[in-house]
C-alpha positions in Angstrom: -10.5 6.5 -21.4 -6.7 6.9 -22.2 -4.4 4.6 -20.1 -2.6 7.6 -18.5 -5.8 9.0 -17.2 -6.9 6.0 -15.4 -6.7 6.8 -11.7 -4.0 5.0 -9.5 -2.6 5.4 -6.1 0.6 3.9 -4.3 -0.3 2.6 -0.8 2.4 2.9 1.6 2.8 2.5 5.6 4.4 4.1 8.6 6.0 0.6 9.3 5.5 -3.2 8.5 2.3 -4.7 10.0 0.3 -1.5 10.0 -2.5 -2.9 7.8 -1.4 -1.8 4.3 -3.1 -4.9 2.7 -6.1 -4.6 4.8 -6.7 -0.9 3.9 -5.8 -1.6 0.2 -8.5 -4.3 0.1 -11.0 -2.0 1.8 -10.2 0.8 -0.7 -10.6 -1.9 -3.6 -14.0 -2.7 -2.3 -15.1 0.9 -2.0 -14.1 1.6 -5.6 -16.1 -1.5 -6.7 -19.1 -0.4 -4.6 -18.9 2.9 -6.9 -19.0 0.7 -9.9 -15.4 1.2 -10.6 -13.5 -1.8 -11.9 -10.5 -1.8 -9.7 -7.4 -4.0 -9.3 -4.8 -4.3 -6.6 -1.0 -4.7 -7.2 1.7 -6.1 -4.7 4.7 -5.6 -6.8 7.0 -7.4 -4.1 5.8 -10.0 -1.5 7.9 -12.0 0.9 6.6 -15.2 2.8 4.7 -18.0 1.4 2.5 -20.8 2.7 2.6 -24.7 1.9 1.2 -24.0 -1.5 3.7 -21.3 -2.4 1.3 -18.4 -2.1 1.6 -15.1 -0.2 -1.4 -14.2 2.1 -1.3 -10.6 1.1 -1.4 -11.3 -2.6 -4.3 -13.6 -2.3 -6.3 -11.0 -0.4 -5.7 -8.4 -3.0 -6.8 -11.0 -5.8 -9.9 -11.5 -3.8 -10.8 -8.0 -3.4 -10.0 -6.9 -6.9 -12.8 -6.6 -9.4 -10.4 -7.5 -12.3 -9.2 -11.0 -12.9 -5.7 -10.2 -13.7 -2.8 -12.4 -14.2 -0.8 -13.2 -11.0 2.5 -12.2 -12.4 1.3 -8.9 -13.1 -0.3 -8.4 -9.7 2.8 -9.9 -8.0 5.9 -9.7 -10.2 8.3 -10.6 -7.4 7.5 -13.3 -4.9 9.9 -14.6 -2.4 9.5 -17.6 -0.1 11.2 -16.4 3.3 9.4 -13.6 5.2 12.4 -11.3 5.3 13.3 -7.9 3.9 12.9 -7.9 0.1 16.7 -7.1 -0.5 17.7 -10.0 1.7 15.2 -12.4 0.1 16.2 -11.4 -3.3 19.9 -11.8 -2.4 19.3 -15.3 -0.9 17.5 -16.3 -4.1 20.1 -15.0 -6.4 17.7 -12.4 -8.1 17.6 -8.7 -8.3 14.3 -6.5 -8.2 14.0 -4.7 -11.5 12.0 -1.4 -10.9 11.5 -1.2 -14.6 9.9 -4.6 -14.8 7.4 -3.5 -11.9 6.5 -0.3 -14.0 5.9 -2.3 -17.0 3.5 -4.8 -15.1 1.9 -1.8 -13.7 1.1 -0.3 -17.0 -0.2 -3.5 -18.2 -2.5 -3.8 -15.3 -3.6 -0.1 -15.9 -4.9 -1.2 -19.3 -7.3 -3.7 -17.6 -8.9 -1.6 -15.0 -10.4 1.6 -14.2 -8.3 2.1 -11.3 -5.3 0.7 -9.8 -4.1 0.5 -6.1 -0.3 -0.5 -5.8 0.7 -1.7 -2.3 4.3 -1.1 -1.2 6.1 -3.5 1.0 7.1 -2.6 4.7 7.6 1.3 5.2 8.3 3.9 2.6 12.1 3.4 2.5 12.5 -0.3 2.6 15.6 -1.4 0.5 15.1 -3.3 -2.6 18.5 -3.8 -3.5 22.0 -2.2 -3.1 21.0 0.9 -4.9 17.1 1.2 -4.6 14.3 1.2 -2.2 10.5 1.4 -2.2 10.7 5.2 -2.3 12.6 4.8 -5.6 9.8 2.6 -6.9 7.0 5.1 -5.8 8.9 7.8 -7.5 9.2 5.9 -10.8 5.5 5.1 -10.8 5.0 8.8 -9.9 1.5 8.1 -8.3 -0.1 10.1 -5.5 0.4 8.2 -2.2 -2.0 7.1 0.5 -0.3 6.7 3.9 -1.3 4.0 6.3 -0.9 5.0 10.0 -0.8 2.0 12.4 -2.3 3.8 15.6 0.0 2.7 18.3 2.6 4.3 20.6 5.2 6.1 18.4 2.8 6.6 15.5 3.1 10.4 15.4 7.0 10.3 14.9 6.7 7.5 12.2 3.8 9.3 10.3 5.7 12.5 10.4 8.9 11.1 9.3 7.1 9.3 6.5 5.4 12.4 5.3 8.8 14.2 5.3 10.4 11.4 3.2 7.4 11.5 0.6 7.9 15.2 0.4 11.7 15.0 -0.1 11.0 12.7 -2.9 8.7 15.5 -4.5 5.6 13.1 -4.3 2.1 14.0 -3.6 0.4 12.6 -0.5 -3.2 12.3 -1.5 -4.3 11.2 1.9 -3.9 9.0 5.0 -5.7 6.4 7.0 -5.7 6.0 10.7 -5.7 2.2 11.2 -6.4 1.3 15.0 -3.9 -1.7 15.1 -3.7 -1.4 19.0 -7.0 -1.5 20.6 -5.5 -0.5 23.9 -3.7 2.4 22.8 -3.6 5.1 25.3 -5.0 8.6 24.5 -6.1 7.5 21.0 -8.1 10.6 20.3 -5.4 13.0 21.4 -3.0 11.1 19.0 -5.4 11.3 16.3 -5.8 15.1 16.8 -2.0 15.6 16.8 -1.8 13.8 13.6 -4.6 15.7 11.8 -2.9 19.0 12.9 0.4 17.9 11.5 -0.2 15.8 8.4 -0.7 17.9 5.3 -3.1 15.8 3.6 -6.7 14.7 4.3 -7.7 12.0 6.6 -9.6 9.5 4.4 -10.9 7.4 7.2 -10.4 6.0 10.8 -10.5 2.2 11.0 -11.5 0.8 14.4 -10.0 -2.5 15.6 -11.6 -5.9 14.8 -13.0 -4.6 11.6 -13.5 -6.4 8.3 -12.5 -5.1 4.9 -15.9 -4.9 3.9 -16.9 -2.8 7.0 -13.8 -0.6 6.5 -14.8 0.1 2.9 -17.8 2.0 4.3 -15.5 4.0 6.5 -13.1 5.4 3.9 -13.5 8.3 1.8 -11.6 7.8 -1.6 -9.0 10.3 -2.4 -9.8 13.2 -5.0 
Protein backbone atom coordinates (compact mmCIF):
# COMPACT_ATOMS: atom_id res chain seq x y z
CA UNK A 1 0.00 0.00 0.00
CA UNK A 2 1.31 3.44 -0.88
CA UNK A 3 1.83 5.82 2.01
CA UNK A 4 -0.61 8.42 0.69
CA UNK A 5 -3.37 5.79 0.59
CA UNK A 6 -3.04 4.93 4.27
CA UNK A 7 -6.17 6.13 6.10
CA UNK A 8 -5.74 8.89 8.65
CA UNK A 9 -8.01 11.26 10.54
CA UNK A 10 -7.63 14.43 12.58
CA UNK A 11 -9.48 14.29 15.90
CA UNK A 12 -10.65 17.66 17.19
CA UNK A 13 -13.07 18.76 19.89
CA UNK A 14 -15.64 21.37 20.71
CA UNK A 15 -13.47 22.51 23.63
CA UNK A 16 -10.74 21.34 25.95
CA UNK A 17 -11.67 18.54 28.36
CA UNK A 18 -14.29 16.96 26.08
CA UNK A 19 -12.54 13.59 25.82
CA UNK A 20 -10.44 13.80 22.65
CA UNK A 21 -7.74 11.51 24.03
CA UNK A 22 -10.28 9.09 25.44
CA UNK A 23 -12.13 8.78 22.13
CA UNK A 24 -8.90 8.65 20.11
CA UNK A 25 -7.77 5.71 22.26
CA UNK A 26 -11.14 4.04 21.73
CA UNK A 27 -10.82 4.51 17.95
CA UNK A 28 -7.30 3.08 18.01
CA UNK A 29 -8.57 0.03 19.89
CA UNK A 30 -11.48 -0.33 17.45
CA UNK A 31 -9.05 -0.29 14.53
CA UNK A 32 -6.79 -2.82 16.22
CA UNK A 33 -9.79 -5.09 16.84
CA UNK A 34 -10.28 -5.15 13.06
CA UNK A 35 -6.68 -6.19 12.55
CA UNK A 36 -5.56 -2.72 11.47
CA UNK A 37 -2.15 -1.60 12.75
CA UNK A 38 -3.02 1.88 14.00
CA UNK A 39 -0.93 4.58 15.67
CA UNK A 40 -1.99 7.68 17.56
CA UNK A 41 -0.25 11.04 17.30
CA UNK A 42 -0.42 14.00 19.67
CA UNK A 43 1.58 16.70 17.84
CA UNK A 44 1.45 19.17 20.74
CA UNK A 45 0.97 18.41 24.42
CA UNK A 46 1.15 20.64 27.47
CA UNK A 47 1.44 19.48 31.07
CA UNK A 48 3.87 16.91 32.44
CA UNK A 49 4.13 14.75 35.56
CA UNK A 50 7.10 14.28 37.88
CA UNK A 51 8.74 12.04 35.28
CA UNK A 52 8.38 14.63 32.53
CA UNK A 53 5.65 12.69 30.73
CA UNK A 54 2.26 13.84 29.45
CA UNK A 55 -0.74 11.71 30.41
CA UNK A 56 -2.49 12.04 27.04
CA UNK A 57 0.62 10.97 25.15
CA UNK A 58 1.11 7.97 27.42
CA UNK A 59 -2.47 6.86 26.83
CA UNK A 60 -2.07 7.11 23.05
CA UNK A 61 1.18 5.14 23.17
CA UNK A 62 -0.53 2.41 25.19
CA UNK A 63 -3.54 2.20 22.84
CA UNK A 64 -1.51 2.23 19.62
CA UNK A 65 -0.68 -0.98 17.82
CA UNK A 66 2.65 0.39 16.61
CA UNK A 67 5.80 0.86 18.69
CA UNK A 68 6.56 4.29 17.25
CA UNK A 69 9.27 6.69 18.46
CA UNK A 70 8.01 9.07 21.10
CA UNK A 71 9.38 12.14 19.31
CA UNK A 72 7.27 11.29 16.25
CA UNK A 73 4.13 10.63 18.28
CA UNK A 74 4.62 13.86 20.23
CA UNK A 75 6.95 16.33 18.48
CA UNK A 76 6.20 19.17 20.90
CA UNK A 77 5.99 18.60 24.65
CA UNK A 78 5.69 21.49 27.10
CA UNK A 79 5.82 21.23 30.88
CA UNK A 80 3.18 23.80 31.95
CA UNK A 81 -0.46 22.86 31.35
CA UNK A 82 -1.33 26.07 29.51
CA UNK A 83 -2.31 27.06 25.98
CA UNK A 84 0.38 25.87 23.53
CA UNK A 85 1.33 29.31 22.20
CA UNK A 86 1.88 30.52 25.78
CA UNK A 87 3.87 27.40 26.72
CA UNK A 88 6.00 27.71 23.59
CA UNK A 89 6.67 31.40 24.27
CA UNK A 90 7.71 30.76 27.86
CA UNK A 91 10.00 27.97 26.66
CA UNK A 92 11.59 30.16 23.99
CA UNK A 93 10.44 27.84 21.22
CA UNK A 94 8.14 28.09 18.23
CA UNK A 95 5.79 25.42 16.92
CA UNK A 96 6.71 24.54 13.33
CA UNK A 97 3.75 23.01 11.48
CA UNK A 98 6.15 21.74 8.81
CA UNK A 99 7.97 19.66 11.42
CA UNK A 100 4.66 18.18 12.59
CA UNK A 101 3.72 17.28 9.02
CA UNK A 102 7.09 15.54 8.53
CA UNK A 103 6.59 13.57 11.76
CA UNK A 104 3.11 12.58 10.62
CA UNK A 105 4.41 11.32 7.27
CA UNK A 106 7.04 9.26 9.09
CA UNK A 107 4.35 7.69 11.27
CA UNK A 108 2.24 7.02 8.20
CA UNK A 109 5.05 4.88 6.85
CA UNK A 110 4.94 2.67 9.97
CA UNK A 111 1.22 1.95 10.26
CA UNK A 112 -1.97 0.97 8.48
CA UNK A 113 -3.86 3.95 9.94
CA UNK A 114 -3.04 7.13 11.87
CA UNK A 115 -5.17 9.17 14.25
CA UNK A 116 -3.89 12.70 14.92
CA UNK A 117 -5.28 14.31 18.06
CA UNK A 118 -5.43 18.08 18.14
CA UNK A 119 -5.01 20.26 21.21
CA UNK A 120 -7.96 22.00 22.86
CA UNK A 121 -10.65 23.05 20.38
CA UNK A 122 -10.36 23.54 16.63
CA UNK A 123 -8.94 27.10 16.61
CA UNK A 124 -6.44 27.10 19.48
CA UNK A 125 -3.44 29.41 18.76
CA UNK A 126 -0.08 27.74 18.15
CA UNK A 127 1.83 30.97 17.69
CA UNK A 128 1.41 34.57 16.51
CA UNK A 129 0.28 33.55 13.04
CA UNK A 130 -1.00 29.96 13.25
CA UNK A 131 -3.55 27.81 15.05
CA UNK A 132 -4.73 24.20 15.16
CA UNK A 133 -7.07 24.86 12.24
CA UNK A 134 -3.97 25.71 10.17
CA UNK A 135 -2.41 22.43 11.28
CA UNK A 136 -5.50 20.46 10.27
CA UNK A 137 -5.52 22.24 6.90
CA UNK A 138 -1.83 21.47 6.28
CA UNK A 139 -2.37 17.81 7.07
CA UNK A 140 -5.48 17.83 4.87
CA UNK A 141 -7.12 14.99 6.76
CA UNK A 142 -10.82 14.29 7.27
CA UNK A 143 -11.89 15.35 10.75
CA UNK A 144 -13.65 13.60 13.59
CA UNK A 145 -15.33 16.04 15.98
CA UNK A 146 -15.69 15.08 19.64
CA UNK A 147 -18.69 16.79 21.19
CA UNK A 148 -18.58 16.99 24.96
CA UNK A 149 -22.22 16.51 25.93
CA UNK A 150 -22.97 19.22 28.47
CA UNK A 151 -24.88 22.49 28.66
CA UNK A 152 -23.80 24.68 25.73
CA UNK A 153 -22.62 21.81 23.54
CA UNK A 154 -24.99 22.58 20.65
CA UNK A 155 -23.55 26.04 20.09
CA UNK A 156 -19.96 24.80 20.47
CA UNK A 157 -20.55 21.91 18.05
CA UNK A 158 -22.21 24.03 15.38
CA UNK A 159 -19.53 26.72 15.58
CA UNK A 160 -16.86 24.02 15.26
CA UNK A 161 -18.64 22.54 12.25
CA UNK A 162 -18.79 26.00 10.67
CA UNK A 163 -15.08 26.62 11.29
CA UNK A 164 -14.18 23.27 9.73
CA UNK A 165 -16.32 24.03 6.69
CA UNK A 166 -14.79 27.50 6.24
CA UNK A 167 -11.35 25.87 6.05
CA UNK A 168 -12.60 23.63 3.26
CA UNK A 169 -12.04 20.49 5.32
CA UNK A 170 -14.18 17.36 5.41
CA UNK A 171 -15.99 16.41 8.62
CA UNK A 172 -16.00 12.60 8.45
CA UNK A 173 -18.12 12.16 11.56
CA UNK A 174 -18.70 13.12 15.16
CA UNK A 175 -18.85 11.42 18.54
CA UNK A 176 -21.18 12.38 21.38
CA UNK A 177 -19.19 11.93 24.60
CA UNK A 178 -21.34 12.24 27.72
CA UNK A 179 -18.90 14.07 29.96
CA UNK A 180 -21.70 15.40 32.21
CA UNK A 181 -23.75 12.43 33.49
CA UNK A 182 -26.26 14.85 35.00
CA UNK A 183 -26.88 16.76 31.76
CA UNK A 184 -30.51 17.80 31.54
CA UNK A 185 -32.49 16.73 28.44
CA UNK A 186 -29.63 14.68 27.04
CA UNK A 187 -31.70 12.94 24.35
CA UNK A 188 -33.23 16.21 23.16
CA UNK A 189 -29.77 17.77 22.85
CA UNK A 190 -28.49 14.71 21.02
CA UNK A 191 -31.42 14.87 18.57
CA UNK A 192 -30.80 18.57 17.93
CA UNK A 193 -27.16 17.83 17.11
CA UNK A 194 -28.05 14.91 14.82
CA UNK A 195 -30.40 17.19 12.88
CA UNK A 196 -27.84 19.96 12.49
CA UNK A 197 -24.41 18.35 12.08
CA UNK A 198 -23.88 17.44 8.43
CA UNK A 199 -21.85 14.32 9.18
CA UNK A 200 -22.60 10.85 10.54
CA UNK A 201 -22.80 10.21 14.27
CA UNK A 202 -20.08 7.62 14.88
CA UNK A 203 -21.08 6.77 18.43
CA UNK A 204 -22.57 7.86 21.74
CA UNK A 205 -20.23 7.28 24.67
CA UNK A 206 -21.87 6.99 28.10
CA UNK A 207 -20.35 8.33 31.30
CA UNK A 208 -18.00 6.16 33.35
CA UNK A 209 -16.93 4.12 30.33
CA UNK A 210 -13.51 2.62 29.61
CA UNK A 211 -11.75 3.05 26.24
CA UNK A 212 -12.15 -0.70 25.69
CA UNK A 213 -15.91 -0.44 26.24
CA UNK A 214 -16.15 2.72 24.11
CA UNK A 215 -14.33 0.98 21.24
CA UNK A 216 -17.32 -1.35 20.88
CA UNK A 217 -19.73 1.60 20.69
CA UNK A 218 -18.00 3.49 17.88
CA UNK A 219 -18.38 3.03 14.14
CA UNK A 220 -15.22 3.82 12.19
CA UNK A 221 -15.47 6.60 9.57
CA UNK A 222 -15.87 5.63 5.93
